[in-house]
C-alpha positions in Angstrom: 0.0 0.0 0.0 1.3 3.5 -0.9 2.0 5.8 1.9 -0.8 8.4 1.1 -3.3 5.5 0.9 -2.2 4.0 4.2 -2.4 7.4 5.9 -5.9 7.9 4.5 -7.0 4.5 5.7 -5.6 5.1 9.2 -7.1 8.6 9.5 -10.4 7.2 8.4 -10.3 4.6 11.2 -11.8 6.4 14.2 -14.4 8.2 12.1 -17.2 5.7 12.6 -16.7 5.4 16.4 -16.3 9.1 16.5 -19.6 9.6 14.6 -21.4 7.1 16.9 -20.0 8.7 20.0 -21.0 12.2 18.8 -24.5 11.1 17.9 -24.9 9.4 21.3 -23.7 12.4 23.2 -25.9 14.8 21.3 -29.0 12.6 21.8 -28.4 12.0 25.5 -27.6 15.7 26.1 -30.8 16.8 24.4 -32.9 14.2 26.3 -31.4 15.2 29.7 -31.7 18.9 28.9 -35.4 18.6 28.3 -36.0 16.1 31.1 -34.4 18.4 33.7 -36.8 21.3 32.7 -39.7 18.9 32.7 -38.8 17.8 36.3 -38.5 21.5 37.3 -41.7 22.3 35.5 -40.1 25.1 33.6 -41.0 26.4 30.2 -41.8 24.8 27.8 -42.8 21.8 30.0 -44.5 23.6 32.8 -45.8 26.9 34.2 -42.5 28.2 35.5 -40.6 30.6 33.3 -37.0 30.1 32.3 -36.4 33.8 31.5 -34.4 35.0 34.5 -32.1 38.0 34.5 -30.3 38.5 31.2 -32.1 35.7 29.4 -35.4 37.6 29.7 -34.0 41.1 29.6 -31.5 40.7 26.8 -31.3 37.4 24.9 -34.9 36.9 24.1 -35.5 40.5 23.0 -32.3 40.6 20.9 -33.4 37.3 19.2 -36.7 38.9 18.6 -35.0 41.9 16.9 -32.9 39.4 14.8 -36.2 37.8 13.7 -37.4 41.2 12.6 -34.2 41.9 10.8 -34.3 38.6 8.9 -37.9 39.2 8.0 -37.4 42.8 7.0 -39.5 44.2 9.8 -36.9 46.0 12.0 -36.2 49.7 12.2 -32.6 49.8 11.3 -30.0 47.3 9.9 -26.9 45.5 11.1 -25.2 48.7 11.9 -27.8 50.6 13.8 -30.8 49.8 15.9 -33.4 52.7 15.9 -35.7 50.9 18.3 -33.6 51.1 21.5 -32.0 54.0 23.3 -33.3 56.5 20.7 -30.8 55.0 18.2 -28.0 52.7 19.3 -25.1 50.9 17.6 -26.3 47.4 16.7 -23.2 45.6 15.3 -21.5 45.4 18.8 -24.7 43.9 20.2 -24.8 41.5 17.2 -21.3 40.4 18.0 -22.0 40.0 21.6 -25.4 38.3 21.6 -26.4 37.2 18.1 -23.3 36.3 16.0 -23.6 32.5 16.7 -24.7 30.6 13.5 -27.3 28.9 15.7 -29.0 32.3 16.2 -30.2 32.3 12.5 -32.5 29.4 13.4 -34.8 31.9 15.1 -36.1 32.8 11.6 -37.8 29.4 11.4 -40.1 30.0 14.3 -43.2 32.2 14.5 -42.6 35.6 16.0 -44.8 34.9 19.0 -42.9 31.7 19.8 -39.6 33.6 20.3 -39.1 32.0 23.8 -39.4 28.6 22.2 -36.9 29.5 19.5 -34.3 30.6 22.1 -35.0 27.4 24.1 -34.4 25.2 21.0 -31.2 27.1 20.1 -29.9 26.7 23.7 -30.6 23.0 23.6 -28.9 22.6 20.2 -25.8 24.4 21.3 -25.5 22.2 24.4 -26.0 19.0 22.4 -23.4 20.0 19.8 -21.0 20.8 22.6 -21.4 17.2 23.9 -21.0 15.8 20.4 -17.8 17.8 19.9 -16.3 16.7 23.2 -17.1 13.0 22.4 -15.4 13.3 19.1 -12.4 15.0 20.7 -12.0 12.2 23.3 -11.7 9.6 20.6 -9.2 11.8 18.8 -7.1 12.1 21.9 -7.0 8.3 22.4 -9.0 5.4 21.1 -11.6 3.8 23.4 -15.1 2.6 23.7 -17.4 4.9 21.7 -20.3 4.7 24.1 -18.0 5.7 26.9 -16.9 8.7 25.0 -20.5 9.6 24.3 -21.4 9.4 28.0 -18.4 11.6 28.9 -19.3 14.1 26.2 -22.7 14.3 27.8 -21.1 14.9 31.2 -19.2 17.9 29.7 -22.2 19.3 27.8 -24.3 19.3 31.0 -21.6 20.2 33.4 -22.4 22.6 36.3 -21.3 25.6 34.4 -23.6 24.8 31.6 -26.8 24.1 33.6 -26.3 26.7 36.3 -24.7 29.7 34.5 -24.7 29.4 30.7 -28.3 28.1 30.4 -29.6 31.7 31.0 -26.6 33.2 29.1 -26.9 31.3 25.9 -24.2 33.2 24.1 -21.6 31.6 26.4 -22.6 28.2 25.2 -20.7 28.9 22.0 -17.5 28.8 24.1 -18.6 25.4 25.5 -18.8 24.2 21.9 -15.6 26.0 20.8 -13.3 24.5 23.4 -13.4 20.9 22.1 -13.3 22.1 18.5 -10.3 24.2 19.2 -8.6 21.2 20.9 -9.4 19.2 17.7 -7.6 22.0 15.7 -4.6 21.4 18.0 -4.7 17.7 17.2 -4.8 18.5 13.5 -1.9 20.8 13.9 0.1 18.1 15.6 -0.6 15.8 12.7 0.0 18.5 10.1 -3.5 18.1 8.7 -6.5 20.3 7.7 -4.8 23.7 8.0 -7.6 25.6 6.2 -10.3 23.9 8.2 -8.4 24.7 11.5 -8.4 28.4 10.5 -12.1 28.4 9.7 -13.0 26.6 13.0 -11.1 29.2 15.0 -12.6 32.1 13.1 -16.1 30.7 13.5 -15.6 30.2 17.2 -14.4 33.8 17.7 -17.2 35.1 15.6 -19.8 33.1 17.6 -18.7 34.6 20.9 -15.3 36.1 21.2 -15.4 36.3 25.0 -15.7 32.6 25.8 -13.8 31.8 22.6 -10.8 33.6 24.1 -11.1 31.4 27.2 -11.4 28.3 25.0 -8.3 29.4 23.0 -6.3 29.6 26.2 -7.5 26.1 27.2 -6.7 24.6 23.9 -3.2 26.1 24.0 -2.6 24.6 27.4 -3.7 21.2 26.1 -1.5 21.5 23.1 1.5 22.3 25.3 0.7 19.3 27.4 0.5 17.1 24.3 3.8 18.4 23.0 5.4 17.8 26.4 4.2 14.2 26.5 4.7 13.4 22.8 8.5 12.9 22.9 9.0 15.1 19.8 12.3 16.7 19.0 12.6 20.4 20.0 12.6 21.5 16.4 9.4 19.5 15.7 7.8 21.0 18.8 8.7 24.5 17.7 7.2 23.8 14.3 4.0 22.5 15.7 3.7 25.5 18.1 4.4 27.9 15.2 1.7 26.3 13.1 -0.8 26.5 16.0 0.0 30.1 16.6 -0.4 30.9 12.9 -3.7 29.1 12.8 -5.1 31.0 15.7 -3.7 34.3 14.4 -5.4 33.8 11.0 -8.6 32.6 12.6 -8.9 35.6 14.9 -7.9 37.8 12.0 -10.8 36.6 9.9 -13.1 37.3 12.9 -11.6 40.8 13.4 -14.3 42.8 11.6 -16.7 41.8 14.4 -14.2 41.5 17.3 -12.8 45.0 16.8 -16.2 46.5 16.7 -17.2 44.8 19.9 -13.9 45.9 21.5 -14.5 49.5 20.4 -18.0 49.3 21.7 -16.7 48.4 25.2 -14.5 51.5 25.2 -17.5 53.7 24.5 -19.9 51.9 26.9 -21.1 53.2 30.2 -18.6 52.2 32.8 -19.7 49.6 35.3 -18.5 49.3 38.8 -14.9 48.3 39.5 -15.0 44.9 41.2 -12.1 43.4 43.2 -11.9 39.7 42.8 -12.3 37.7 46.1 -11.8 33.9 45.8 -14.5 31.7 47.4 -13.5 29.5 50.3 -12.0 26.1 49.4 -15.0 24.3 50.8 -17.3 26.1 48.4 -15.0 25.3 45.5 -14.9 21.6 46.3 -18.6 21.5 47.0 -19.4 22.7 43.4 -17.8 19.4 42.2 -20.8 17.6 43.7 -24.3 17.3 42.2 -27.2 19.6 43.1 -25.0 22.3 44.7 -25.7 25.9 43.7 -24.8 29.5 44.4 -24.4 32.3 41.9 -21.0 33.4 43.2 -19.0 30.1 43.2 -17.6 28.2 40.2 -19.9 25.5 38.9 -17.5 22.5 38.4 -19.9 19.5 38.5 -19.2 17.0 35.7 -21.0 13.9 37.0 -19.9 11.5 39.7 -18.6 8.8 37.3 -16.4 11.4 35.4 -15.2 12.8 38.7 -14.3 9.4 40.1 -12.4 8.6 36.9 -10.5 11.9 37.0 -9.7 11.3 40.7 -8.5 7.8 39.9 -6.0 8.9 37.2 -3.0 9.6 39.5 -3.4 6.1 41.0 -4.1 4.1 37.9 -1.0 2.1 37.1 -2.3 1.1 33.7 -1.8 4.7 32.6 1.8 5.6 31.9 3.4 7.7 34.6 4.1 10.7 32.4 0.5 10.9 31.3 -0.8 10.6 34.9 1.6 13.3 36.0 1.0 15.7 33.1 -2.8 15.6 33.2 -3.1 15.8 36.9 -0.7 18.7 37.1 -2.6 20.6 34.4 -6.0 20.1 36.1 -4.7 21.2 39.5 -3.0 24.2 38.0 -6.1 25.3 36.2 -8.1 24.8 39.4 -5.7 27.0 41.4 -5.8 29.6 38.6 -9.5 30.1 39.4 -8.6 31.3 42.8 -5.6 33.6 42.1 -6.2 37.2 41.2 -3.6 37.6 38.3 -4.7 34.4 36.6 -8.3 35.3 37.2 -7.7 38.5 35.3 -6.0 36.6 32.5 -8.9 34.2 32.1 -11.3 37.1 31.8 -9.3 39.2 29.4 -7.9 41.4 32.2 -11.3 42.7 33.4 -13.0 41.3 36.4 -16.7 40.7 35.4 -19.5 42.4 37.2 -21.6 39.3 37.4 -20.4 35.8 37.9 -16.7 35.8 38.7 -16.0 32.3 37.4 -17.1 32.4 33.8 -14.0 30.3 32.9 -15.2 27.3 35.0 -16.1 25.3 31.9 -12.4 25.0 31.1 -11.8 23.0 34.3 -14.9 21.0 33.6 -13.4 20.1 30.2 -10.1 19.1 31.7 -11.8 16.9 34.3 -13.7 15.1 31.5 -10.5 14.6 29.4 -8.6 13.3 32.5 -11.5 10.9 33.1 -11.1 9.7 29.5 -7.4 9.2 30.0 -8.2 6.8 32.8 -11.1 4.9 31.1 -9.5 4.6 27.6 -6.6 2.6 29.2 -9.2 0.3 30.7 -11.5 0.5 33.8 -9.5 1.5 36.8 -8.5 -1.4 39.1 -9.6 -1.8 42.7 -6.6 0.2 44.1 -7.3 3.2 41.9 -11.0 3.1 42.5 -10.5 2.8 46.2 -8.2 5.9 46.2 -10.7 7.9 44.1 -13.5 7.0 46.4 -11.5 8.0 49.4 -10.7 11.4 47.7 -14.4 11.8 46.9 -15.2 11.1 50.6 -12.7 13.8 51.7 -14.2 16.3 49.2 -17.7 15.5 50.5 -16.6 15.9 54.1 -15.0 19.3 53.5 -18.0 20.4 51.4 -20.5 19.5 54.0 -19.7 22.7 55.8 -20.4 24.8 52.7 -23.4 27.0 52.2 -23.7 25.8 48.6 -24.8 22.3 49.7 -28.5 21.7 49.7 -30.3 18.9 51.5 -31.2 17.1 48.3 -27.5 16.4 47.7 -27.5 13.9 50.5 -30.1 11.9 48.6 -28.7 12.2 45.1 -24.9 11.8 45.9 -25.1 8.2 47.4 -27.2 7.0 44.5 -24.8 8.6 42.0 -21.8 7.1 43.7 -23.4 3.7 43.8 -24.3 3.8 40.1 -20.8 5.0 39.1 -18.9 2.5 41.2 -21.1 -0.3 40.2 -20.8 0.5 36.5 -17.0 0.8 36.7 -16.6 -2.4 38.7 -18.8 -4.4 36.3 -16.9 -2.9 33.3 -13.7 -4.0 34.9 -15.0 -7.6 35.4 -16.2 -7.7 31.8 -12.7 -6.7 30.6 -11.0 -9.3 32.8 -13.4 -12.0 31.6 -12.8 -11.0 28.0 -9.0 -11.2 28.5 -9.3 -14.6 30.1 -11.6 -16.1 27.5 -10.0 -18.1 24.6 -12.4 -17.0 21.9 -11.6 -13.4 21.4 -12.5 -11.1 18.6 -9.4 -9.9 16.8 -10.6 -6.9 14.9 -7.7 -4.3 15.0 -9.9 -1.5 16.2 -11.3 -3.5 19.1 -7.9 -4.7 20.1 -6.6 -1.1 20.1 -9.5 -0.1 22.3 -9.5 -3.0 24.7 -5.8 -3.8 25.1 -4.1 -2.9 28.3 -0.5 -1.7 28.5 0.8 -5.3 28.8 -1.0 -6.4 25.7 -0.1 -3.6 23.4 2.3 -4.3 20.5 5.6 -2.6 20.2 4.4 -0.4 17.2 1.4 0.8 19.3 3.7 1.7 22.2 6.0 3.5 19.9 3.1 5.5 18.5 1.9 6.5 22.0 5.4 7.7 22.8 5.9 9.6 19.5 2.5 11.2 19.6 0.0 11.8 16.8 2.6 12.6 14.2 4.0 9.1 14.3 0.8 7.3 15.2 -0.4 6.7 11.7 2.6 4.7 10.5 2.8 2.7 13.7 -0.9 2.1 13.6 -0.5 0.7 10.1 2.2 -1.8 11.2 0.1 -2.7 14.2 -2.9 -3.3 12.0 -1.0 -5.7 9.7 0.5 -7.5 12.7 -2.9 -7.8 14.3 -4.4 -9.2 11.1 -1.6 -11.7 10.8 -1.9 -12.8 14.4 -5.7 -13.1 14.1 -5.3 -15.2 10.9 -2.8 -17.5 12.6 -5.1 -18.0 15.7 -8.1 -18.7 13.6 -6.2 -21.2 11.6 -5.0 -23.0 14.8 -8.6 -23.1 16.0 -9.5 -25.3 13.1 -6.8 -27.9 13.7 -7.6 -31.1 15.5 -6.3 -31.4 19.0 -5.7 -34.1 21.5 -7.4 -32.1 24.3 -11.0 -30.7 24.2 -11.4 -26.9 23.7 -13.1 -25.1 26.7 -15.8 -22.9 25.4 -16.3 -19.6 27.4 -19.6 -18.7 28.8 -20.1 -15.7 26.5 -23.8 -15.0 27.3 -23.0 -14.3 31.0 -20.0 -12.2 30.0 -21.9 -10.3 27.4 -24.4 -9.1 30.0 -21.7 -7.4 32.1 -21.1 -4.5 29.7 -24.8 -3.6 29.0 -25.4 -3.8 32.8 -22.4 -1.5 33.4 -23.7 1.0 30.8 -27.2 0.9 32.4 -25.7 1.7 35.8 -23.4 4.4 34.5 -26.1 6.1 32.5 -28.7 5.7 35.1 -26.6 7.4 37.7 -25.7 10.2 35.2 -29.3 10.7 34.2 -30.6 11.0 37.8 -27.9 13.3 39.1 -27.7 15.5 36.0 -31.5 16.0 35.9 -31.5 16.7 39.6 -28.6 19.2 39.4 -30.2 21.1 36.5 -33.7 21.1 38.1 -32.3 22.4 41.4 -30.4 25.2 39.7 -33.5 26.2 37.8 -35.7 26.3 40.9 -33.1 28.2 42.9 -32.5 30.7 40.2 -36.2 31.6 40.2 -36.0 32.3 43.9 -32.9 34.5 43.8 -33.1 36.3 40.5 -35.5 38.6 38.6 -37.7 36.6 36.2 -39.9 37.5 33.4 -42.9 35.9 31.7 -42.6 34.4 28.2 -44.5 36.0 25.3 -48.2 36.1 26.1 -51.3 38.2 26.1 -49.6 41.2 27.6 -46.9 41.4 25.0 -49.4 40.7 22.2 -51.6 43.6 23.3 -48.7 45.9 23.6 -47.4 45.0 20.1 -50.9 45.5 18.6 -51.3 48.9 20.2 -47.9 50.0 18.9 -48.5 48.7 15.4 -51.7 50.8 15.1 -49.9 54.1 15.8 -46.3 53.5 14.6 -45.2 56.0 12.0 -41.4 56.0 12.1 -39.6 58.2 11.2 -42.4 60.8 11.2 -42.4 60.3 15.0 -41.3 57.8 17.5 -43.7 55.4 19.3 -42.7 54.8 22.9 -43.6 51.3 24.4 -44.2 53.0 27.7 -42.9 53.4 31.3 -44.5 50.2 32.7 -41.9 47.8 31.2 -42.2 44.1 30.8 -38.5 43.4 30.2 -35.4 45.6 29.9 -35.7 45.8 26.1 -39.4 46.2 25.4 -38.8 48.1 22.1 -37.0 45.1 20.7 -39.7 42.7 22.0 -42.9 44.5 21.2 -41.9 47.2 18.8 -41.7 51.0 18.7 -38.7 53.3 19.2 -38.1 54.2 22.8 -35.4 55.2 25.3 -35.4 51.8 27.0 -32.2 49.9 26.3 -30.3 47.2 28.2 -26.9 45.9 26.9 -23.4 45.3 28.1 -22.5 48.0 25.5 -25.0 50.7 26.5 -23.2 53.9 25.4 -21.9 56.3 28.0 -23.4 59.3 26.2 -26.9 57.8 26.2 -26.9 56.8 29.9 -25.4 60.1 31.1 -27.7 62.3 28.9 -30.9 60.6 29.9 -29.8 60.6 33.6 -29.2 64.3 33.4 -32.7 64.7 32.0 -34.3 62.8 34.9 -34.4 59.3 33.6 -33.9 56.2 35.8 -31.9 53.1 35.2 -30.9 49.7 36.6 -27.9 47.5 36.3 -25.7 50.4 37.4 -26.6 52.5 34.4 -26.5 50.0 31.6 -30.3 49.4 31.6 -31.8 52.8 30.8 -35.6 53.1 31.2 -38.4 55.0 29.5 -39.0 58.5 30.8 -42.7 59.5 30.9 -42.2 63.3 30.4 -43.8 65.7 27.9 -40.6 67.7 27.5 -38.4 64.8 26.7 -41.1 63.4 24.4 -40.9 66.6 22.5 -37.1 66.6 22.4 -36.9 63.1 21.0 -39.9 63.3 18.7 -42.1 60.8 20.6 -45.5 61.4 19.1 -47.2 58.3 20.6 -46.8 56.7 24.0 -48.3 53.4 25.2 -49.5 53.2 28.8 -49.8 49.6 30.1 -51.0 48.4 33.4 -48.3 47.0 35.7 -47.0 43.6 34.7 -48.8 41.0 36.9 -45.8 38.7 36.6 -43.6 41.4 38.3 -46.1 42.8 40.9 -48.4 40.6 43.0 -50.6 43.7 43.6 -51.1 44.4 40.0 -54.6 44.0 38.8 -55.1 41.2 36.3 -55.8 42.1 32.6 -56.3 45.6 31.4 -55.7 46.7 27.9 -52.9 49.2 27.1 -53.9 52.7 26.1 -52.1 55.2 23.7 -51.7 58.9 24.1 -50.8 61.1 21.1 -49.0 64.4 21.0 -47.8 67.0 18.5 -44.0 66.9 18.5 -41.2 68.4 16.4 -39.7 66.3 13.6 -36.6 64.1 14.1 -34.4 66.9 12.8 -34.8 70.4 14.2 -32.8 73.7 13.9 -31.6 75.8 16.8 -31.0 79.5 16.0 -27.5 81.0 15.9 -26.1 81.9 19.3 -27.6 78.8 21.0 -25.5 77.4 23.8 -23.9 74.2 22.5 -20.9 73.9 24.8 -21.9 74.2 28.4 -22.5 71.0 30.3 -25.6 69.8 32.2 -26.3 71.1 35.7 -27.7 69.3 38.8 -31.4 70.0 38.0 -33.0 67.8 35.4 -35.7 70.4 34.8 -33.1 73.0 33.8 -31.3 70.4 31.7 -34.5 69.7 29.8 -35.0 73.4 29.2 -31.4 73.7 28.0 -32.1 71.2 25.2 -35.5 72.7 24.5 -34.3 76.3 24.4 -37.3 77.6 26.4 -38.0 78.0 30.1 -41.1 75.8 30.8 -40.6 74.7 34.5 -41.2 76.3 37.8 -38.9 74.7 40.4 -40.3 75.8 43.8 -38.8 75.4 47.3 -40.1 72.3 49.0 -40.7 71.4 52.6 -40.5 67.8 53.8 -42.2 66.8 57.0 -43.0 63.5 58.7 -46.6 62.4 59.3 -46.6 64.1 62.7 -45.5 67.4 61.2 -41.8 67.2 62.3 -39.4 68.6 59.7 -37.3 66.0 57.9 -33.8 66.8 56.6 -34.3 65.4 53.2 -33.7 61.8 54.4 -36.9 59.7 54.7 -37.2 56.1 56.0 -39.7 53.4 56.7 -41.9 54.5 59.6 -41.6 52.5 62.8 -44.3 50.1 63.7 -47.2 51.8 65.4 -46.4 55.3 64.2 -48.2 57.3 61.5 -47.1 56.5 58.0 -46.3 58.8 55.2 -44.0 61.8 54.5 -45.5 65.1 53.3 -43.7 67.2 50.6 -45.3 70.6 50.2 -44.6 73.5 47.7 -46.4 76.2 45.8 -46.9 76.4 42.0 -49.1 78.2 39.5 -52.5 76.5 39.2 -53.0 74.3 36.2 -49.4 73.4 35.8 -48.3 69.7 35.8 -46.5 68.5 38.9 -43.4 66.2 38.5 -41.3 64.6 41.2 -37.6 63.9 40.7 -36.2 61.7 43.5 -33.6 59.3 42.0 -32.7 57.9 45.4 -36.2 57.4 46.9 -37.9 54.0 47.0 -41.6 53.8 47.6 -44.8 55.5 46.3 -45.7 59.1 45.8 -49.2 60.6 45.4 -50.4 64.1 44.8 -53.7 64.9 46.6 -56.4 63.6 44.4 -54.0 62.1 41.9 -52.8 58.5 41.0 -50.0 56.7 42.8 -46.6 56.6 41.2 -43.9 54.0 42.1 -40.2 54.9 42.6 -37.6 52.1 42.7 -34.0 52.4 43.9 -31.7 50.6 46.3 -29.0 51.3 48.8 -26.2 49.9 46.6 -27.2 52.3 43.8 -27.6 49.6 41.2 -30.8 51.3 40.2 -32.2 54.8 40.5 -35.8 56.0 40.0 -37.0 58.1 37.1 -38.8 61.4 37.2 -42.6 60.8 37.4 -45.6 63.0 36.6 -48.1 63.2 39.5 -51.0 65.3 38.3 -52.2 68.9 38.0 -51.7 71.7 40.6 -55.1 72.6 42.1 -56.6 76.1 42.0 -55.2 76.9 45.4 -51.7 76.5 44.0 -50.7 74.4 47.0 -48.8 71.2 46.1 -49.0 68.5 48.7 -47.3 65.1 47.9 -47.6 62.1 50.2 -44.7 59.7 50.2 -44.8 56.2 51.5 -41.2 54.9 51.6 -40.3 51.3 51.7 -36.5 51.9 52.1 -34.4 54.7 53.6 -34.0 57.3 50.9 -33.4 60.9 50.1 -35.4 63.8 48.7 -33.1 66.2 46.8 -33.2 69.9 46.6 -35.3 70.9 43.6 -37.3 67.7 43.7 -40.5 69.2 42.5 -41.0 70.8 39.0 -44.2 72.3 37.7 -44.5 72.2 33.9 -46.3 75.0 32.0 -47.9 73.1 29.2 -48.8 76.2 27.3 -45.2 77.3 27.1 -44.2 73.8 26.1 -46.8 73.9 23.3 -45.3 77.2 22.0 -41.8 75.8 22.0 -42.9 72.7 20.1 -44.6 74.9 17.4 -41.5 77.0 17.0 -39.2 73.9 16.6 -41.7 72.4 14.1 -41.9 75.5 12.0 -38.1 75.8 11.7 -37.4 72.1 11.6 -37.0 69.7 8.8 -39.7 69.6 6.2 -38.9 66.0 5.2 -37.0 63.3 7.1 -35.9 60.1 5.5 -34.2 57.3 7.4 -32.7 54.4 5.5 -30.7 51.9 7.6 -27.9 53.8 9.1 -28.5 57.0 7.1 -30.6 60.0 8.1 -31.4 62.6 5.4 -33.4 65.8 6.1 -34.6 68.7 4.0 -34.5 72.0 5.7 -36.3 75.3 5.0 -34.2 77.7 2.9 -31.9 80.0 4.8 -31.7 77.7 7.9 -28.8 78.9 10.0 -27.5 77.9 13.4 -27.4 74.2 14.4 -29.3 71.3 13.0 -30.0 68.8 15.8 -30.9 65.2 15.2 -33.0 63.7 18.0 -30.6 60.8 18.6 -27.7 60.4 21.0 -24.3 61.4 19.6 -22.7 58.0 19.9 -19.3 57.4 18.4 -19.5 56.7 14.7 -21.8 59.4 13.3 -20.5 61.5 10.4 -22.6 64.3 8.9 -22.6 66.8 6.1 -24.6 70.0 5.5 -25.6 70.4 1.9 -22.7 69.7 -0.5 -20.2 70.1 2.3 -17.7 67.5 3.4 -18.7 64.6 5.6 -17.1 65.1 9.0 -17.5 63.7 12.5 -20.8 64.9 13.9 -20.8 67.6 16.4 -22.6 67.5 19.8 -25.5 69.4 21.3 -25.7 68.3 24.9 -25.5 64.7 24.0 -27.4 64.8 20.7 -26.1 64.9 17.1 -25.4 68.4 15.9 -24.5 69.8 12.4 -23.5 73.4 12.0 -25.5 75.4 9.4 -24.3 78.6 7.7 -27.6 79.5 6.0 -26.7 78.0 2.5 -27.5 74.4 3.1 -31.0 73.0 2.6 -30.2 69.4 3.4 -28.5 67.5 6.1 -27.2 64.0 5.8 -25.8 61.8 8.6 -24.3 58.4 8.2 -23.4 56.0 11.0 -20.4 53.5 10.9 -19.5 51.7 14.1 -16.0 52.5 15.5 -13.5 49.7 14.8 -15.2 48.5 11.6 -12.6 49.9 9.3 -9.7 48.6 11.3 -11.3 45.2 11.6 -12.1 45.0 7.9 -8.4 45.7 7.1 -7.2 43.0 9.5 -9.8 40.6 8.2 -8.9 41.3 4.5 -5.2 40.7 5.3 -5.9 37.5 7.2 -8.1 36.3 4.3 -5.3 37.0 1.8 -2.7 35.2 3.8 -5.1 32.2 4.3 -5.8 32.0 0.5 -2.1 32.3 -0.3 -1.2 29.6 2.2 -3.9 27.3 0.8 -2.7 27.9 -2.8 0.9 27.1 -1.7 -0.2 23.9 0.0 -2.2 22.8 -3.1 0.7 23.5 -5.4 3.2 21.7 -3.2 0.9 18.7 -3.0 0.5 18.6 -6.8 4.3 18.9 -7.2 4.8 16.0 -4.8 2.2 13.9 -6.6 4.1 14.4 -10.0 7.5 13.5 -8.5 8.1 9.7 -9.0 9.0 7.6 -6.0 12.7 6.5 -6.0 13.1 3.0 -7.3 14.2 0.2 -4.9 15.8 -1.9 -7.7 19.5 -1.9 -8.5 20.3 0.5 -11.3 21.8 -0.8 -14.5 25.6 -0.4 -14.9 25.2 2.0 -17.8 23.0 4.3 -15.7 25.1 4.4 -12.5 27.1 7.4 -13.5 24.2 9.2 -15.2 
C-alpha cells in the first residue's frame, strides 16, 4: 500500500466510532436537557418561566430583533438599531449576543414563539458541545465509543452549563468552541487540515469572542501538554507550536471585523462598577464538584460522579503511563488553582473582572476533568486500588464540602445513589474486561484490540506510536494493523486444527451481559444526578433572580397597540414606562429610550440621567422617561400606557388593555438658532437640563418642605416609619394653578401621590444599582398648593429641587417654533438620516438621537465630517446656505477590523494555494526505485 493511501486509511479509522459517540452524546444531552426542565416544571414543559435576569432582559428581546431583521420588519439594519436608546449601535450587540450561527434558526419560528426559539437554540448548542467533546476524546485516544458519548454528555451538562450558561446562551458557544479548538490542535500536531483549522477558530471567535478567548487559552494549554508528553524533537515541537500560533492568528484575523467592533463598543460603553476579585472558600470550590450544589458566586464545576471518580483515579491508575498521569493531573490542578488567584483570574477574563459571575471560565476546568477521566477509562477501567483511592478522595471532598453553604439537603439523597451507580458500573466494566481477556475465543478486529488492550497487551508499534505522539501514530498504527491481522489469521487457523485435548468454550452469554449492565448503571446514575442538578439550579434561580414571563397576552396587546400608531420616522412610538422586560422596544416594537446591553453607550446613559431618567444594572439598563418635554425633544409622538406587569407585581390588577396617548411633537431633525449654547454642560437639575435642550423656560422649580406624618421637619432623608407610628411623609410646595407636577427623586424608594392624583412608584436601592426616574403626579389645584404624600419602603433621600411644575402652554409654543423651523422632510434608510430644511436655515441642526461614536454628517454639499454634539445629541453646524443635512453611521472599529480581516483572508488564501501547489508537485514527483540501477546508468 502506498504511503498516502495508508495514511488515508488510518485517518479514516476512528471516524465511525467518533460519529457514533458524537451522535450518542448529542441525543443524550438533548434528552437530559429537556428532562431536567420537565422535572423542574419550567418552560416549555411547565408553568415556571426560564427567563431569568439576562435571558429575559437581553437574549430573548435581541433574538426577537434578529427575527425582525431577517424578515425585513426591523427599524434599522446590522449597523444601527433605531428601536432602542433612541438610536444605538447594533453591530457590537450583534457580535455580543447574536453572532452565533445557531441564532439564525430563530427565523424558522413564529414571532410569537420567540421564547421557544431561544430554548431550542440553547438545547442545540448544548447538544453540539457534547458531540464535539465525544469526538475529541476519541481523537485524543481510542476507546469505547459509548463511553466517549457518556463523557461528552457529562461535559455538555456540566455545572457551568446548567447553572450559568443556560440563561446566558451566548456563552454556550464557548462550551462548543473548546473541544473544537482542541481538535484543531490535534490536526496541527498531525500536520492536517490547516484551512479547516483556521475556519474553525474564526467561527468560534465570531460566535462569541469572550468565551472563545477562554477556549483558546484552554486549547493552548492542552497542546502544550501534548507536546510535552509526545516525545518530539525540540525543532518539531517549535514547528507545531508555530503552526498552531499561525492558525489562531489567521482565525482571529478573519473574525476581526466583528471582534474589533465589539472591542471598540466596550470602550464607549457606560462604565460599570470596579470589582475586586475575592476567591471563594476552598470548601465552596470543592462543593461545586458535587451534584445539586448551587450558588451564583461560586464556580460550577460539576461533571458527574462517574467522570469525577475517573478523574480522581487517574493519579493512582498504574495502567496509565506515569508521564500521562503526572501531566494531566498537574494541568487540572494548575487550572483549578488559577481560578482562585487574582492575576490568573484576570488573565482568564481578558484582564477585566466581570461584574456578574466571577467564574465564567469554569467550563475550562470541567473540560479538563472530563478529558482526564477519558485518559483513565481509555486505558481500561481502573483497578480496585485506583477506584478505592478515588472513592477516598471523593469522601474527603464531601466531608469538606459538607460545611459549605452551597450544599442543599437534596444532595445527600442524590450523591449516594450517583456514587453507587458510578462505582457499580465501573466495577462491572472491569469484570467484563478481565473476563474477556481470560476467554479463549476473542475477537481480533484491530480497532477492538486497540480499544480494549491494556499496556501489557499492546504491541511494540502501538507503544512507539503512543510515545511519539500523533505525528508518528499513523505509520505505527498501520504496522500494528498488519501485525494484528496476521496474528488473528494464525489463531483462527489454529482453532481449526484437530487437538488431543478438548477446547473449553467460554460462557459468553454471561460475560456479554456485564457490559450492558455497566452501561445501564453508569447512564442511570448520570441521568438522575444531572437532571436533579439542572432542576435544582432552575428552581433556585427563580428564587434568587428577577424573572420574566414568556411571550403572552400582555406582549401581544402591547405589540398590537404600537403597530396601530407606529409612524417612524415621522415620529417615535414609545412602548411605555411600565416595562415588561429591559428591552421592550425590541420585543414588542416601537422606538423608545429603553435599552439594556453590556454595551449601552456612555453618552446615552449620562444624557438621559441628566434629563431625569432612571436606570438599573448600574446605568446599563436605561428606562423609559414619561415626560412631555423629553417626548418633544426626542420626537415621541405616541406613547403606550400599560398596566403594571402582573408577573412582576403581585398587587397588579389582572388584565387591562394598554392605552395610547398622542401628542404633537417636532420632527426628528430640528434647527436651533444662531447663538444657542452648545458647549456648556448639564447642571444638577433635570428640569433646567431639559430646558437647556428645548431652548425655552417651561418649568417652575419651587422650594419644598419635607415633613413627617406628625409634622416634624425632615432633613431630606426619609425612611420606613416605625411600627405603630403614622405612615407617610409630606412634601409641600407652591406652583401656579393648572401646571403639571413632576417629582424627581432618584434615590427614593416607595410610592408618591399628589392629593387627588394617582399613585406613582419609585424604585431604587441602597447599593445604587438602580435609580428612580422622574414621574408626573398630576395637576396643581386652583389653590396653588402642592401636597405630595410619600410612603417609603427603604431609607432614601429627597433632593433639593425635587418638584418641578410644567407650564404646558409654554411647552406647546416651544414645540410649534421647533416644528416651524425644523425639517420639512426626514428620510431614514438603515444607518443614514437625510433631512430637507427650510431655505436659509442657520445655526445648528439637531438630530434627536444620542451622539454615539461613529456618526458623520454633512450639511448640503459640504464635506462629511465627524458629527458635532448638542448636549448629548447629534449636531450639524449650518451657515444658511444648506437646505439638506445627511448623517451616516459607521460603528467604530469596523474599518480597522475590515483591514485586518482582509489581510488574514489574503494570507489564508495564499497559504492554501501554496499547500495545493506543493501537493501537486509532490504527486508528480516519482518515488525512488528500490531496484538496482543498470551499470550503464550508475554514472548518469
